[in-house]
Each structure stands twice: as C-alpha cells, then as structure tokens.
N, C-alpha and C positions, 0 to 999 in steps of 0.2 A: 499397281505403283501405289506410293501414298502421295498426295500432295504437297505442297510446298509447306516448311512451317512458319506461323506466321511472324513475320520481326514484332518483336518486342514483349515475346510470352512471357507467363511468369517463370517458365523452366530457364532463362536465359536473366531472371534480374541478379540483381548482386544480392547475399546473405546477405540479412541482418550482423551486425556485431551485436553480441549479447553480453548482458550483463547476468551471471552467475548466480544466483539467487544462494547459491551451496546447501540451501534445504535439498538432495538430492532426486527425489523423487518429484520433487516441485519441476525441477530444470530437465528431466524424465522425459514431462511430458509438455513440457516449451520450447522440444526439440533443442538446452542448451540454453537454454535460460530469460530471461524479459530484454527482447529488442531493448537495445540501450539509449535512454532515452524517452521512452517509455513514461505513463500518468499513468499507473493502476488504483483502482477503488477496491481495496479490502472488506469484504462487505459479511454482516453476519449480526447476530444477536448475541447477549452478556454472556459470554463464558464460552464462545465458541474458539480459541484461540488468535482472535487476531491480534492481538499487542503481541504475543508470544512471535508467531509468527513475523510479525513485521520488526520484533527486537535482533532474531536471528539472521534476519535482512541484514541488518546493518553490522551487527556485528562478526556476520563473514566475510563483509565487504572490509572490513576496516583491517577484520585479521591480516588479508592479501595488499594493503594496501591501499582502499580508499576511502577516501572522506567519508567521513558518514555524518549524518546532520538526525535528529528527533527532536520534533517541536511536541509538546504532549503542551494536549488543554486541556485533560479530562484528570492525567493523576501526575503528582508530585515526581520531580526523577528522584526523588532518593526512594519512595516504591520501585520505581524502574528500574535502581542498580539492586534493589530485593530478586525480583525478578530474574536477573541478569547473571544474579550467581546462583541460579540452580543452572544453567549451565556449565558444562566440563568447560569447555573452552574459553569462556569469558576470563578474562584479565582485565585488572581494574587499571593498569598499562596503557588499554587501548583509547581510554581516555583521559590519564597523566598526561600522552603525546601527544594528543589531536585530532589524533585518527573517530575519533568516537565521540563525539559533542552532544550532550539532551539541555536541550532551555524546556525552560515552563513557559509555556504561552499565556497566562495570569500575571507575572511578572511585565512581561510585556505590554500588556493592556495597561497597566500600571505606570508604569516609567514613558509611556508614551499620551499616559492621561485619560485614558478608554471606559470609563467607568460609568458610563450610560448603558442602559441593557438594551437597547437596538445603537448598532453603527451606521452610519450616515454614510452618504461618498465620499468626503473629506475624511473620516474617518477610517474605511473600508480602504483606502488610497493610504494612509498613516503607517496602514498595517502591514501593508503586500510592499512598501519600498522596508519596512523594516524585514521584510525576510527576505527580499531580494539585497541587503544589508550582511543578512545573515550567510547568503551563501555566497556573498565576494570572500567575505571574514576567514569562513569556513573551508574554502575552496571544495563546498562538496560538492560527490557524486552520487553518494544515494544519498535521498531524503524521503523521512514520513512524518506524515501531520497524523496525530492523534488525539482525536478523530477530525474530520471534515465536519463531519454531523456536527458539533459544539463549535464550531464558528461557524456554520449556518444559522445555529439559533440566533445568535448574535444580528444577523444581519435579513430575519424573520421572509423577507420579502422577496418571490421567485426570481424577478428581473434584477438584483442585487443579487443574488445567489450564484446567478446564471454570468452572469461578469464578472466577477470576483474568480470562479469555478476558470470560463475560458482567457484570464487575466493571468492567472497562477497557473495554467500550465505550458502558457507561452513563457514564463519568464521563464517555469524549471526546465525545460528545451533548448530555454536558447541559450545557459547555463552547464546543458548536456547533462542533466541533471536524469539516475531513474529513479521510481517515488513511488513510495506507496499512501495512498490516502484511507484512512479507517474509518470505514462507514457503518452506522448502524444503522440495520433493515424499518425500511416504512414498513407501515400498516398493509398497505394494498397488494396484492401479490401482484408478481413481475416485477417488482421495484426491487433497488439494491440500495438504495438511501430513500431520508427521509420524505426527501423532496422530489423523487425522480426526477432531476435536476444533475444528479452528478456523474450518472450513467452513462448522459450521452454525450460529456464532454471527454472524459479519460478516452487513452488509449485500452484499455484491457479489466478486464472486473472478475476476479476472482470470492468465490461463493464459500462462505467458508459457515455449515448448519450439523443440526445433529440427525443421528436415524436409530432405531429401532430397532437391538434384533434380543431379540428372546427376551425381550423385558429389561435389556442395556438400551442406556444411552449412549453408541458411537458418537467422536463427532466427524465429518464427512469436510472431502473438498471438492471443487468442481470450480472446474476454466473456464467462463459462462465467454467470453472472448479474449482475443490480444491480436491487436494489431501488428504487421510482421513478421508471421512467424505461424508456420499449422500449431496444432495445439490437439492435446484429446479432453472431448466433451464427457467422457467419463465420469466415474464420481470415488473419488479415493480415500477409504478410510486415515485418522491421522491420529498416532501416537504420540504422547508431549511425554522425550525421555531427557536425563542429563546431556545427552548429547546431541541433542538436537532432537525437531520432526522429522517422525519417519513417517511415510506414505505406503501405504497396499492396496490394492485394486477392493472394490466395494462388492460386495454378493449381490445379485440379482434377486427381486424377490423383498428383502427390507426393506422397512416403511421411513422416508424422507420426510422431516419437520425443515424446512427453511427456512434459514434465521442462524 
C-alpha cells in the first residue's frame, strides 16, 4: 500500500490562468501560454527576432480584446507599423480602436525633461509614474518594453537598475499585466541581459539565438525559465512568415551560437 499523499502537493495546486501568446508553438511549450501576470525577459542579440515575437504577442492579444501597449525605446513607432504590416493578420483598426497602443519612449523623455545622460533617483521615479499612468489610461493587459536594456543604459548603476526592475515588475503585476521585456544579450556567457540584473527579477526568460546547419544560420528559441508552469527546455527553430512565427523542434547536433 502506498503512503498518504502529502497535503499541499504540487498536484493539488490550482492551475494558473494563462495568457495565450497566439504563437502556437510557444503556447504548446508553455502548456497553454504564459501564466497571467508574469513578467518575461525576451533575450537575444540583434536580428534574432525579439521585436517580431513581441509584436505578434501584442497583436494576437488585441485581436481577442486584450488591451495591448508597446513602449518603444529604440525604434520609432512608424517603423514598428511597417514591421506589423508584414503580418497578414494585422489590422490598423486595432490601433484606431485603442486595442493596441504604441508609445515612443524618447518622446516621454522629452515631455518629462529627462535630457541628462544619466537618470537619477528623482528622474527614475518620474519615469515609473509616467509608465503607471499609461497603464491606467490604456487599461493594458499585455505590455512590451523594447528594450529594457536601453532603459538601463540611462540608469547605469547596478543598484538603480535593480531597484527600477523590482518596482517596475511589482507595478506591472499590480495592474495584472502580462509583460515581455526585450533584452540585449550581455558580453558574458550565461547572462540573459547586459547587466546581469534583469533575469534575476523577472518570472521568465525566453532566449532567442542563432544555430548553424550545413552553412545556413537558423533562428532558434528556448524557454530558460517560466514561473507558474512546466515547460520544455528544448530548442526550437523559428521561422518568420506572413501568418506569424512558426516553431519546429531543433535537430540535435547542430551548433548553436547563443545570442
């Protein structure tokens, strides 16, 4: 006879409500999607598909009635519009209706008078207050910040970046947002952000990189961690198509370049 089942076992825990990304392969990896309210780092080097993945996440959410907010630090929203038009399922009506909102962070900097190269404590407070006001005005349920690395450049000091990340994550969770933070890979192996701070604070890390196969360079995706769900840690090849991102199992033996 088996012994008694311990109270409070993992099998008894209620399943977390999921935020389906709309990217079928990724939702399958995460057993239904990102646990709602999670803040996830989408890490990788230039050209690995970070912005494309996060845009599809927002558009798919807006399609099903979830208010979506994109805070763009590095690219003008006009360029993001051109990127979105490559998706067959994107409609400008999503923006016209307020379901999808695109904000240029440099414009926010100018309005707040944040012209100095390094942001101090008061300036960081002002930035956080402005982000919270945007969350309230847009009633955002899905949020993307592209990139959190660029915001960190303006803070520079590790303790300020850590404090900012903690406060930002708490704020997003308080408003019930499921959030993707784009991160440029740092120079040190094993890091998923430039400063090595961001990945400690967030609930999940999705790594995008490149793999070589018979002379070709393929984009690959791997979920490194995700609180609130079981998930595959295998690598998947990512193909960008007009109908969205497609994922397929990555063949073993191919050489992977992290980043």
